[in-house]
C-alpha positions, 0 to 999 in steps of 0.5 A: 805526552804532548799534553803534559808537555803543553800543560807544562809550558802553560804553567812555566809561563805563568810562574815567568809572569808572575815573577816578572810582575813581583820584580816590577819595582817602584821605581818603574812604577813612579816613572811610568805613573809620574807620581811620587808617593810619600807618606808623611804625618805632618806632625813633627816639627820641623821635619813635617808639618801639615797646614789643615787650612790648605791641607799643605806641607811644609819642612825639612822632610817635604823640602827633601821629597820635593827635590827627590820628585824633581830629580825623577821628573815627576810630581810629588803626592803627600800621602797622610799617615801617622806613627802607628801605621807608618811602616804598615803603609810602606809594607802595603804599598800605600806609598813608595817610601816615607819621610825622616824616620828613626832606624830601629830593629823592629822597623828593619825587621819588615822595611828597608831604610835609605842611607841616613842623612841626619841623626838625633837624640832624645831628652826629657823636656818639661815646662818651665814652671815644672822645671825645679821639680826634676833633677836628671832621669831618676827624678822622673821615675816616679809614680807622682810623675805623668810621662806623656807619650804618643802612641807608635812613636820610637819615643813611646818605646823609650819612655816605657824603658826609662821610667817604668815606675812613671805614670805613662800616658799614652796618646793616639796621632794626631795628638801629641805628648807635648800637647798634653804637658802644655795643657797640664795633664802630664809632667814630662814627655820625651822627643828629639833634640830637633823637635825640642829646640823647635817647640822651646821657641814657641813654649815655656819649654825647656829640657829636664835639668841635668838629663843627658842626651839618650838614644842617638839614633840615625834617621832615614826614609822607610822603603819597601824591604825587598825593592832592591832596585828602588833602594839603590837608587834612593840611596845613591841620590842621598849620596849625590845630595850629601856630596852637593852640600843639599842637606847641610843647606836644609839643615841651616834653613830649618835650623837644625 
């Protein structure tokens, strides 16, 4: 009988230890290790841009994560990722959270989200020399029109929904849909009003005529789904920064 009780006690202790390990929050790991690991793609202008020459990042997202690390009293480490593996990196613990990402039902199944701090709308874009070919969404949805999009992005899903009759060209990051259009290998791409406005400042790109905004989408950070301690911290941090005008200042800085 004593042996049974002893064995049960050992099992109970083991289960308690396992439960305690699972309960360890990313917040504790960050504070203990002194590093906030952030997954970022580095290819969404002006949210996150990677300079390959220096392997450094800049952008709206980067400023947010740098501020979050400062308030935590730790260093920030940007972990390169791409759109098709962005969620997997959070789930696998490769980073503690991501930069801005669209909130979607598919992502919510496996990952958590912070409070939203900005939203975007989507538009189809083309080059100025092809603008006369298109008038609204219906004009794009034809087999003789090639629509480029980047694998794993929310834009890929929308392109397939909106233009089922068009020729869809999917490229993998770090390639981008807009690059295919600029190179003449595609006619149209879909992106956010944020990125589209930035691209139009640098390239002969414009919105498709009479194409209204679609899919207004809240943007937030991706976090581990079951780590409520960490989610609560980030959510309240977002609220504090909203009250202080931090996000409005960043929007002005980056022209959003």
